[in-house]
VOSEKOL-68039 format. One record per residue (C-alpha): x negated, y negated, z. Coordinates in steps of 0.5 Angstrom, whole numbers, padded with zeros to 4 digits, always signed. Example, Ala and Ser with C-alpha at 12.3 -4.5 7.8 and 13.67 -1.06 7.14 Angstrom:
% residues 2
-0025+0009+0016;-0027+0002+0014;
***
This chain:
% residues 377
-0263-0184+0259;-0263-0188+0253;-0257-0186+0250;-0253-0187+0257;-0256-0194+0257;-0254-0196+0250;-0247-0193+0251;-0247-0198+0258;-0249-0203+0254;-0244-0202+0248;-0238-0202+0254;-0240-0208+0257;-0241-0212+0250;-0234-0209+0248;-0231-0213+0254;-0234-0219+0252;-0231-0218+0245;-0224-0217+0248;-0225-0224+0251;-0227-0227+0245;-0221-0224+0241;-0217-0227+0247;-0221-0234+0245;-0219-0233+0238;-0212-0232+0239;-0207-0238+0239;-0206-0241+0246;-0200-0239+0250;-0197-0246+0249;-0199-0246+0242;-0195-0240+0240;-0189-0242+0245;-0189-0248+0240;-0189-0243+0234;-0184-0239+0237;-0179-0245+0238;-0180-0248+0231;-0179-0241+0228;-0173-0240+0232;-0170-0247+0230;-0172-0246+0222;-0169-0239+0222;-0162-0242+0226;-0162-0248+0220;-0162-0243+0215;-0157-0238+0218;-0152-0243+0220;-0145-0242+0219;-0145-0249+0215;-0151-0247+0210;-0149-0245+0203;-0154-0239+0205;-0149-0236+0210;-0145-0233+0204;-0151-0229+0203;-0151-0227+0210;-0159-0229+0211;-0163-0224+0215;-0169-0228+0219;-0175-0224+0221;-0182-0224+0221;-0188-0221+0217;-0195-0221+0216;-0201-0222+0222;-0195-0224+0227;-0192-0217+0226;-0198-0213+0226;-0201-0217+0232;-0207-0219+0229;-0206-0227+0229;-0213-0231+0229;-0213-0239+0229;-0217-0240+0222;-0224-0243+0223;-0225-0250+0222;-0218-0252+0224;-0213-0251+0230;-0208-0248+0225;-0205-0241+0224;-0200-0238+0219;-0193-0235+0221;-0189-0232+0216;-0181-0232+0216;-0177-0228+0211;-0171-0230+0209;-0167-0224+0207;-0161-0225+0203;-0156-0220+0202;-0154-0220+0195;-0150-0214+0194;-0145-0217+0190;-0151-0219+0185;-0155-0213+0183;-0161-0218+0179;-0160-0225+0181;-0165-0230+0178;-0171-0230+0182;-0172-0238+0182;-0165-0239+0183;-0166-0235+0190;-0172-0239+0191;-0169-0246+0190;-0163-0244+0194;-0167-0243+0200;-0171-0249+0199;-0165-0253+0198;-0163-0251+0205;-0169-0253+0208;-0169-0260+0204;-0162-0262+0207;-0166-0262+0214;-0170-0269+0214;-0176-0266+0218;-0177-0260+0214;-0176-0264+0208;-0182-0268+0210;-0186-0262+0212;-0185-0257+0206;-0189-0256+0200;-0187-0251+0195;-0192-0245+0194;-0192-0239+0189;-0188-0234+0194;-0186-0238+0199;-0184-0245+0202;-0189-0248+0207;-0187-0252+0213;-0194-0255+0215;-0194-0257+0222;-0201-0261+0222;-0206-0259+0227;-0202-0254+0230;-0199-0248+0225;-0196-0247+0218;-0189-0244+0218;-0189-0240+0211;-0181-0239+0209;-0181-0233+0204;-0174-0232+0200;-0173-0224+0199;-0167-0220+0197;-0167-0212+0199;-0169-0207+0194;-0163-0203+0193;-0163-0196+0194;-0170-0197+0197;-0168-0198+0205;-0173-0203+0208;-0176-0205+0202;-0176-0212+0199;-0177-0216+0193;-0179-0224+0193;-0179-0229+0188;-0186-0231+0184;-0185-0238+0182;-0191-0238+0177;-0189-0232+0173;-0181-0233+0175;-0180-0226+0176;-0179-0221+0182;-0185-0218+0186;-0184-0212+0190;-0186-0212+0197;-0185-0207+0204;-0188-0211+0210;-0184-0207+0215;-0187-0200+0211;-0194-0203+0211;-0193-0205+0219;-0191-0198+0220;-0197-0195+0216;-0202-0200+0220;-0199-0198+0227;-0200-0191+0225;-0207-0192+0224;-0208-0194+0232;-0208-0189+0238;-0201-0191+0240;-0195-0190+0235;-0191-0196+0234;-0185-0196+0229;-0184-0203+0226;-0179-0201+0221;-0174-0198+0226;-0175-0205+0230;-0174-0209+0224;-0170-0206+0219;-0163-0207+0224;-0159-0213+0222;-0160-0219+0226;-0158-0226+0224;-0165-0229+0227;-0170-0224+0229;-0174-0228+0235;-0181-0229+0234;-0184-0224+0240;-0189-0227+0245;-0196-0226+0243;-0199-0220+0246;-0206-0222+0249;-0212-0218+0247;-0213-0213+0253;-0206-0211+0251;-0207-0209+0244;-0210-0204+0240;-0218-0203+0239;-0216-0203+0231;-0212-0210+0232;-0218-0213+0235;-0223-0210+0230;-0219-0214+0225;-0219-0220+0229;-0226-0220+0229;-0227-0218+0222;-0223-0224+0220;-0227-0229+0224;-0233-0226+0221;-0230-0227+0214;-0228-0234+0216;-0235-0236+0218;-0239-0233+0212;-0235-0236+0207;-0234-0242+0210;-0227-0244+0207;-0229-0242+0200;-0224-0239+0195;-0228-0233+0195;-0226-0231+0201;-0223-0224+0201;-0215-0224+0203;-0213-0222+0210;-0209-0216+0207;-0215-0213+0204;-0219-0214+0210;-0214-0211+0214;-0212-0205+0209;-0220-0203+0209;-0221-0204+0216;-0214-0199+0218;-0216-0194+0212;-0223-0193+0215;-0222-0194+0223;-0223-0187+0226;-0219-0188+0233;-0225-0191+0236;-0224-0194+0243;-0229-0199+0243;-0229-0205+0238;-0237-0204+0237;-0236-0197+0235;-0230-0199+0231;-0234-0204+0227;-0240-0200+0226;-0235-0194+0223;-0231-0199+0219;-0237-0203+0216;-0241-0197+0214;-0235-0193+0211;-0233-0199+0207;-0240-0200+0205;-0240-0193+0203;-0234-0194+0199;-0237-0200+0195;-0243-0196+0193;-0239-0190+0190;-0234-0195+0186;-0235-0196+0179;-0234-0204+0178;-0230-0208+0183;-0227-0204+0188;-0219-0203+0188;-0215-0203+0194;-0209-0199+0193;-0203-0202+0198;-0202-0196+0202;-0194-0197+0202;-0194-0198+0194;-0200-0195+0190;-0199-0199+0184;-0201-0205+0188;-0208-0207+0188;-0209-0211+0194;-0216-0213+0191;-0213-0216+0185;-0216-0223+0187;-0223-0221+0186;-0227-0223+0180;-0235-0221+0179;-0237-0227+0183;-0232-0227+0189;-0233-0219+0189;-0241-0220+0189;-0240-0224+0195;-0236-0219+0199;-0241-0214+0198;-0246-0219+0201;-0241-0220+0207;-0240-0213+0208;-0248-0211+0208;-0250-0217+0212;-0244-0216+0217;-0246-0208+0218;-0254-0210+0219;-0252-0216+0224;-0248-0211+0228;-0254-0206+0228;-0258-0212+0230;-0253-0214+0236;-0253-0207+0239;-0260-0207+0240;-0261-0214+0243;-0262-0214+0251;-0261-0220+0255;-0255-0226+0256;-0259-0231+0252;-0260-0227+0245;-0254-0223+0246;-0250-0230+0246;-0254-0233+0241;-0252-0227+0236;-0245-0227+0238;-0245-0235+0236;-0248-0233+0229;-0243-0228+0228;-0236-0231+0231;-0237-0238+0232;-0238-0242+0238;-0232-0239+0242;-0237-0233+0243;-0241-0237+0249;-0234-0238+0253;-0233-0231+0252;-0240-0229+0255;-0239-0234+0260;-0232-0231+0262;-0235-0224+0263;-0241-0226+0267;-0236-0230+0272;-0232-0224+0272;-0238-0219+0273;-0241-0223+0279;-0234-0223+0282;-0234-0215+0282;-0241-0215+0284;-0239-0219+0290;-0233-0215+0292;-0236-0208+0291;-0242-0210+0295;-0246-0204+0292;-0253-0205+0290;-0259-0201+0287;-0266-0202+0286;-0268-0199+0280;-0265-0198+0273;-0264-0202+0266;-0261-0209+0266;-0257-0209+0260;-0252-0215+0259;-0252-0217+0266;-0255-0224+0268;-0262-0224+0271;-0262-0222+0278;-0267-0220+0284;-0272-0214+0281;-0272-0211+0288;-0264-0210+0289;-0259-0211+0284;-0251-0211+0285;-0248-0206+0281;-0240-0208+0278;-0235-0202+0279;-0235-0198+0273;-0230-0201+0268;-0228-0198+0262;-0226-0201+0256;-0218-0202+0255;-0216-0200+0262;
***
């Protein structure tokens, strides 16, 4: 009986977490604005009159937008979209990386608005739409003979850096119950690959929601510190240790437990090999201080999740969720309570005994019971 109660509690909590992920995502209006600006920049880069046009630019997107794990960063209503400007350099096998970078930057600077918004970063040119989002334009060229793999310029080292964003996305989607081949969709040539509408939380896989929740907990724990682990490191660790769980509550426990075990087994700072390029360490940004904080983050998050799953009653659960994931958690709980009440009214079922798990306080004589709603359906 206790096992059934806990399973029911986890299922209800999972519905709340799904609503929380919905609240963490960019709003449809904000995402629509990002789509419009992405398409406009892509068309500007690929325009016939552009000097880039001689190199047949291929505009695509990568990163969290591609694997559908975007969340609005903590403390500001902005998020990032990565735009790849892939230049066909088949006539020049090894062009100068800075020449390619400068060529893309120069084209952006020809546009009065983009010139005002742009900032040169180490591996991209950032367009900062203050209060909304960042559009990061990443110059790239194909890695000859290696299919979809690319090279991007590094301004600091003035060298080419290998990358395989579509291979990574394929690996990521291969870790979910439903296979989705990003490479097949994105390797086909398109002058400007439109930024697709954002899926809502209920339409993405449990692994994607799990990554979103881990990124939000990271944001609160580190509160803007440069010690915060990179999203690519968290995403890779979460994907590696995900075991097909249908609920985020179970997935988070599995992922955090296995990351903790991997940390305990590691001698020194944990190495995170890029799953599509084993020579790249995705944990290379860590030093002794930041890695020590990462270890505390994982152990504390795991402990907090265990404590959360033992709680009963709206007030305690809401307070714990706010501590874990921020103020949007309360809205998710309230939205779930409202939907639960609507289901109760429509089902018109009742019972006179049994545990109250997440549901709001009701009469001890007769309680209305919601229909059985399984996570993800």
